[in-house]
C-alpha positions as CSV (number, residue, x, y, z in Angstrom):
1,L,0.2,0.1,0.2
2,R,2.8,2.6,0.7
3,T,4.1,2.4,-3.3
4,L,0.7,2.0,-4.7
5,K,2.6,-0.7,-6.7
6,V,1.4,-4.4,-7.8
7,V,3.4,-6.8,-5.8
8,K,1.6,-10.1,-6.9
9,S,-1.1,-11.2,-9.6
10,A,-3.0,-14.9,-10.5
11,A,-4.3,-15.3,-13.8
12,V,-8.3,-16.0,-12.9
13,G,-11.6,-16.6,-15.4
14,P,-12.8,-13.5,-17.7
15,K,-14.0,-10.3,-16.1
16,P,-13.1,-10.9,-12.7
17,G,-16.1,-9.2,-10.0
18,C,-17.4,-9.4,-6.7
19,L,-14.9,-10.8,-4.1
20,A,-14.7,-12.6,-0.3
21,F,-11.9,-14.1,1.6
22,S,-12.2,-17.0,4.0
23,P,-11.9,-16.1,7.7
24,D,-8.2,-16.7,7.8
25,G,-7.3,-15.2,4.6
26,R,-5.8,-17.8,2.8
27,R,-8.6,-17.7,0.1
28,V,-10.1,-15.2,-2.4
29,F,-13.2,-16.5,-4.0
30,L,-13.7,-14.6,-6.7
31,C,-17.3,-14.3,-9.2
32,L,-17.2,-14.6,-12.9
33,D,-18.5,-12.3,-15.4
34,G,-21.1,-15.1,-17.3
35,Q,-19.7,-18.1,-15.6
36,A,-21.6,-19.6,-12.9
37,G,-19.2,-20.5,-10.6
38,L,-16.2,-19.1,-8.5
39,D,-12.7,-18.8,-8.7
40,V,-10.6,-19.7,-5.6
41,V,-7.3,-18.3,-5.0
42,D,-4.7,-19.1,-2.6
43,T,-3.3,-15.8,-1.4
44,A,0.2,-17.4,-0.6
45,P,1.5,-18.0,-3.8
46,M,-1.2,-16.5,-5.7
47,Q,-2.5,-19.0,-7.6
48,R,-5.7,-19.9,-8.8
49,M,-7.0,-23.3,-7.0
50,R,-9.8,-24.5,-9.3
51,T,-13.5,-23.2,-9.8
52,I,-16.1,-23.8,-7.8
53,D,-19.2,-24.7,-9.6
54,L,-22.6,-23.4,-8.6
55,F,-25.4,-26.3,-9.3
56,G,-25.6,-24.4,-13.2
57,G,-27.7,-21.3,-14.1
58,G,-26.4,-17.9,-14.0
59,A,-23.1,-16.0,-13.1
60,P,-23.4,-15.0,-9.3
61,R,-23.8,-11.3,-8.4
62,N,-22.3,-11.3,-5.1
63,L,-20.8,-12.9,-2.4
64,Y,-21.2,-12.7,2.1
65,I,-19.6,-15.0,4.7
66,T,-21.7,-16.2,7.1
67,P,-21.2,-14.3,10.8
68,D,-20.3,-17.3,12.1
69,S,-17.3,-17.9,9.0
70,T,-18.7,-21.2,8.0
71,R,-20.6,-20.3,4.7
72,M,-20.7,-17.6,1.5
73,I,-23.6,-16.9,0.2
74,A,-23.7,-16.2,-3.5
75,T,-26.5,-14.1,-5.3
76,G,-27.6,-15.2,-8.7
77,D,-30.5,-15.7,-10.7
78,R,-33.9,-17.5,-9.2
79,K,-31.4,-19.0,-6.5
80,L,-29.1,-18.4,-3.8
81,T,-25.8,-20.9,-3.4
82,I,-24.6,-21.6,0.1
83,I,-21.2,-23.0,-0.2
84,N,-19.3,-24.4,3.0
85,V,-16.4,-21.8,3.7
86,R,-14.4,-25.1,4.6
87,S,-14.6,-28.1,2.1
88,E,-15.3,-25.3,-0.8
89,K,-18.6,-26.8,-1.8
90,P,-21.6,-26.0,-2.4
91,E,-24.2,-27.1,0.1
92,F,-28.2,-26.3,-0.9
93,T,-29.7,-23.4,-3.0
94,I,-32.8,-21.2,-1.9
95,P,-35.1,-20.5,-4.5
96,V,-35.9,-16.8,-5.2
97,D,-38.4,-15.0,-7.6
98,G,-35.9,-13.3,-9.4
99,A,-32.2,-12.1,-9.7
100,A,-30.8,-11.4,-6.4
101,E,-28.3,-8.7,-6.3
102,A,-27.9,-8.0,-2.1
103,V,-28.4,-9.5,1.2
104,A,-28.5,-8.5,4.5
105,I,-28.3,-11.4,7.0
106,D,-29.8,-11.4,10.1
107,S,-28.7,-13.3,12.8
108,D,-28.4,-13.7,16.9
109,K,-25.6,-13.3,19.4
110,D,-24.6,-16.7,18.3
111,L,-24.3,-15.9,15.4
112,V,-27.1,-18.4,14.4
113,I,-28.8,-17.1,11.2
114,H,-32.8,-16.5,11.4
115,R,-33.6,-14.6,7.9
116,L,-31.9,-13.1,5.1
117,F,-33.2,-9.8,3.3
118,V,-33.0,-10.3,-0.1
119,Q,-32.7,-6.9,-2.7
120,M,-33.9,-8.2,-6.2
121,A,-33.5,-6.7,-9.6
122,G,-36.6,-4.8,-10.6
123,F,-38.6,-5.5,-7.7
124,K,-39.4,-2.8,-4.9
125,G,-38.9,-4.6,-1.7
126,L,-37.5,-7.3,-0.5
127,E,-37.7,-10.8,-0.3
128,V,-37.5,-12.2,3.2
129,I,-36.1,-16.0,3.7
130,D,-36.2,-18.5,6.5
131,Y,-33.1,-19.4,6.3
132,A,-33.5,-23.2,8.3
133,A,-36.6,-23.8,6.1
134,R,-34.7,-22.8,3.2
135,K,-37.9,-20.7,1.6
136,V,-39.1,-17.4,0.9
137,T,-41.5,-16.4,3.8
138,E,-42.2,-13.2,2.9
139,K,-42.2,-10.2,0.0
140,V,-41.3,-6.3,2.0
141,A,-43.0,-3.6,-0.6
142,L,-41.0,0.0,-0.8
143,P,-41.5,2.9,-2.3
144,A,-38.9,2.2,-4.6
145,S,-35.9,-0.4,-5.2
146,P,-33.4,-0.9,-2.4
147,S,-29.7,-0.1,-3.7
148,A,-28.1,-1.3,0.1
149,L,-29.3,-3.1,2.8
150,A,-27.4,-3.8,6.3
151,V,-28.8,-5.0,9.8
152,T,-27.5,-3.8,12.9
153,A,-24.0,-5.3,14.9
154,D,-26.6,-5.3,17.6
155,H,-29.0,-7.1,15.6
156,K,-32.4,-5.1,16.7
157,T,-32.5,-2.9,12.9
158,L,-33.0,-3.4,9.7
159,W,-31.6,-0.2,7.4
160,V,-32.7,0.0,3.2
161,A,-31.2,2.7,1.5
162,A,-34.4,2.7,-1.3
163,G,-34.8,5.9,-4.0
164,D,-34.3,9.2,-1.7
165,S,-34.4,7.9,1.4
166,V,-32.8,5.6,3.8
167,M,-35.1,3.5,6.2
168,E,-34.7,1.7,9.3
169,F,-37.0,-1.3,10.6
170,S,-37.4,-2.8,13.8
171,L,-36.2,-7.0,14.2
172,P,-37.3,-9.3,14.2
173,D,-40.8,-7.9,13.6
174,L,-39.7,-5.8,10.9
175,K,-41.8,-2.8,11.7
176,K,-40.8,0.5,9.9
177,I,-39.1,2.7,12.9
178,A,-38.1,5.4,10.7
179,T,-37.5,6.7,7.4
180,I,-35.2,9.6,6.4
181,P,-35.0,11.4,3.5
182,A,-31.8,11.7,1.6
183,D,-30.6,15.3,1.0
184,H,-30.3,16.5,-2.3
């Protein structure tokens, strides 16, 4: 970082996009444009080790490491793919009603995941997924398509940026607490 010069590089597939690091920093997982897989790079020798196939379908859009650091969630067309970080293999998929773009993870203080809040392309709202049941249980309509979402570190609120405002929802009941207009 001091010199801003490249010190090592790794050859990966075409047009790498989103990425996630394993909890120990020894692996980088990369989405590749137009491919239904993730390249895995070993950070010590900076070498591509392999590609993880994501059960076919479209290319993943984003990657999220779960709060307990054991799994990774890859968003994609009509599904979320849950990948075991240690084995580097997909474990299961969760169907969604379109192209999943962003995810916020609702877990408790013990890092057990209860729900996923999913931003869908072209949908003015969120899909709510029961993680244990692996299915969409609710759709929350919003005045505009979300551009960002996050659950707070204390697990008490969900924040959603949509249109020209930011909304705050209480958890676990998903009641809107506030709408904060963005300044122009």
